[in-house]
C-alpha positions as CSV (number, residue, x, y, z in Angstrom):
1,X,32.7,-40.5,-7.1
2,X,30.9,-43.5,-5.5
3,X,27.3,-41.2,-5.6
4,X,28.2,-38.6,-8.4
5,X,28.3,-40.4,-11.6
6,X,25.0,-42.0,-10.3
7,X,23.6,-38.9,-9.1
8,X,23.9,-37.4,-12.5
9,X,22.6,-40.3,-14.7
10,X,20.1,-40.3,-12.2
11,X,19.6,-36.2,-12.9
12,X,20.0,-36.6,-16.8
13,X,17.7,-39.0,-17.1
14,X,15.1,-37.1,-15.6
15,X,15.4,-34.1,-17.6
16,X,14.8,-36.5,-20.6
17,X,11.7,-37.8,-19.5
18,X,10.7,-34.5,-18.8
19,X,11.2,-32.9,-21.4
20,X,10.7,-35.7,-24.4
21,X,7.2,-37.0,-21.9
22,X,5.9,-34.3,-19.6
23,X,4.2,-31.7,-22.9
24,X,1.9,-35.2,-24.1
25,X,0.9,-35.9,-21.0
26,X,-2.6,-35.1,-19.7
27,X,-3.1,-33.2,-16.6
28,X,-5.6,-36.5,-15.5
29,X,-2.9,-37.8,-16.2
30,X,-0.6,-36.0,-13.7
31,X,-3.1,-36.0,-10.8
32,X,-2.9,-39.9,-10.9
33,X,0.9,-40.1,-10.9
34,X,0.7,-36.6,-7.9
35,X,-2.2,-39.1,-6.2
36,X,0.6,-42.3,-6.9
37,X,3.6,-40.6,-5.3
38,X,1.9,-39.4,-2.6
39,X,0.2,-42.6,-1.6
40,X,3.6,-44.2,-1.5
41,X,5.0,-41.9,0.5
42,X,2.8,-41.1,2.7
43,X,3.3,-45.0,3.3
44,X,6.8,-45.0,3.6
45,X,7.0,-42.4,5.5
46,X,4.1,-43.9,8.4
47,X,6.5,-47.2,7.8
48,X,9.4,-45.7,8.4
49,X,7.9,-43.4,11.8
50,X,5.9,-46.7,13.4
51,X,7.3,-46.6,17.2
52,X,6.8,-42.9,17.0
53,X,3.3,-43.1,15.6
54,X,2.2,-45.7,18.0
55,X,3.6,-43.4,21.2
56,X,2.0,-40.3,19.6
57,X,-1.3,-39.1,21.1
58,X,-2.3,-35.4,20.3
59,X,-3.9,-37.1,17.6
60,X,-6.6,-38.8,19.4
61,X,-8.5,-34.9,19.6
62,X,-8.7,-35.3,15.8
63,X,-10.7,-37.7,15.5
64,X,-14.2,-36.0,16.7
65,X,-13.5,-34.2,13.4
66,X,-13.0,-37.3,11.5
67,X,-17.0,-38.2,10.3
68,X,-16.8,-33.8,8.4
69,X,-13.2,-34.6,6.9
70,X,-14.0,-37.7,5.1
71,X,-17.8,-36.7,4.1
72,X,-15.5,-33.9,2.5
73,X,-13.4,-35.6,0.6
74,X,-15.9,-37.9,-0.7
75,X,-18.2,-34.5,-2.0
76,X,-15.0,-33.3,-3.9
77,X,-14.2,-37.3,-5.3
78,X,-17.2,-37.3,-6.4
79,X,-17.3,-33.7,-7.9
80,X,-13.5,-34.0,-10.0
81,X,-14.8,-37.8,-10.8
82,X,-17.7,-35.7,-12.7
83,X,-16.0,-32.8,-13.9
84,X,-13.5,-36.0,-15.5
85,X,-16.3,-38.5,-16.2
86,X,-17.6,-35.4,-18.7
87,X,-14.7,-33.6,-20.3
88,X,-13.2,-37.0,-20.9
89,X,-10.2,-36.2,-19.2
90,X,-8.9,-34.6,-22.2
91,X,-7.7,-31.2,-22.7
92,X,-9.6,-29.0,-25.4
93,X,-7.6,-27.6,-27.9
94,X,-6.3,-23.9,-27.9
95,X,-7.7,-22.5,-31.7
96,X,-4.5,-20.8,-33.3
97,X,-4.3,-16.9,-33.2
98,X,-2.8,-14.7,-35.9
99,X,-0.6,-12.1,-34.6
100,X,-1.4,-9.1,-34.9
101,X,1.8,-6.4,-37.1
102,X,2.9,-3.9,-35.0
103,X,4.7,-2.4,-38.6
104,X,2.6,1.3,-38.0
105,X,2.4,1.0,-34.8
106,X,5.8,0.7,-33.7
107,X,6.4,3.4,-36.8
108,X,4.6,5.7,-34.8
109,X,5.8,5.1,-31.3
110,X,9.5,5.8,-33.3
111,X,8.2,8.7,-33.8
112,X,6.7,10.0,-31.3
113,X,10.0,8.5,-29.1
114,X,12.0,10.3,-31.4
115,X,10.3,13.7,-31.7
116,X,9.9,12.8,-27.2
117,X,14.2,12.8,-27.8
118,X,14.6,16.1,-30.0
119,X,12.8,18.0,-27.4
120,X,14.2,16.8,-24.5
121,X,17.4,18.0,-26.3
122,X,16.5,21.4,-28.0
123,X,15.0,22.2,-24.2
124,X,18.6,20.8,-22.2
125,X,19.9,23.2,-25.1
126,X,18.4,25.9,-24.2
127,X,17.7,26.1,-20.8
128,X,22.1,25.7,-20.8
129,X,22.6,28.6,-23.3
130,X,20.4,30.7,-21.2
131,X,22.2,29.8,-17.8
132,X,25.0,31.0,-19.5
133,X,23.3,34.3,-20.1
134,X,22.3,34.8,-16.7
135,X,26.0,33.5,-15.8
136,X,28.0,35.6,-18.0
137,X,25.6,39.0,-17.2
138,X,25.8,38.3,-13.3
139,X,29.6,37.8,-13.6
140,X,29.7,41.7,-15.7
141,X,27.2,43.1,-13.6
142,X,29.6,42.0,-10.3
143,X,32.8,43.7,-12.4
144,X,30.9,46.7,-13.1
145,X,30.0,46.9,-9.3
146,X,33.6,46.1,-8.4
147,X,34.7,48.6,-10.4
148,X,32.5,51.2,-9.2
149,X,33.7,50.2,-6.1
150,X,37.1,51.1,-6.7
151,X,36.5,54.4,-8.1
152,X,34.2,55.3,-4.9
153,X,37.0,54.5,-2.4
154,X,40.2,55.6,-4.8
155,X,42.0,52.6,-5.3
156,X,43.6,52.4,-8.4
157,X,44.4,49.7,-10.9
158,X,47.8,49.0,-9.1
159,X,46.2,48.0,-5.1
160,X,43.5,45.5,-7.3
161,X,44.9,42.3,-7.2
162,X,44.5,40.9,-11.1
163,X,40.6,42.0,-11.6
164,X,40.0,39.4,-8.4
165,X,36.9,40.8,-5.4
166,X,39.5,39.5,-2.5
167,X,41.7,41.2,-0.6
168,X,44.3,41.2,2.5
169,X,42.9,41.7,5.7
170,X,44.9,45.2,5.8
171,X,43.7,46.5,2.8
172,X,40.6,46.2,3.8
173,X,41.9,48.5,6.9
């Protein structure tokens, strides 16, 4: 509980600050704060790991590129400063826009969806009926074939097994 209550209170305070002050902040303020936090993070990291930085030597090969990096950073800073100077650091106001009404579009969409669903349902019903009719006609033709085979072989109704097409192995011999 020693770590939970202070951590929870800091978390709740951060949420409160985020919801109250963040919507009112400008992008320029966010850029300044991020630059300050980044600077503090680099300083704290360097202070904490100072002995490791003294013993490290791989950065010496990058010293050749340092003038180009500094010139690029200065050029970017000048460009961002000019943009910030001419815009005043404020975000332009976005004009309000009226939302179009979708009543006619939604009615047409509902009608077309209902028509599509009804036609699919009718097609499925017609398919089921035609499949059932085809199956019935196929079974009738099989029964007629069975009857004609039984008549041609001279089998009587007593030797048939309740109208089934299956026979024992002895009957087929």
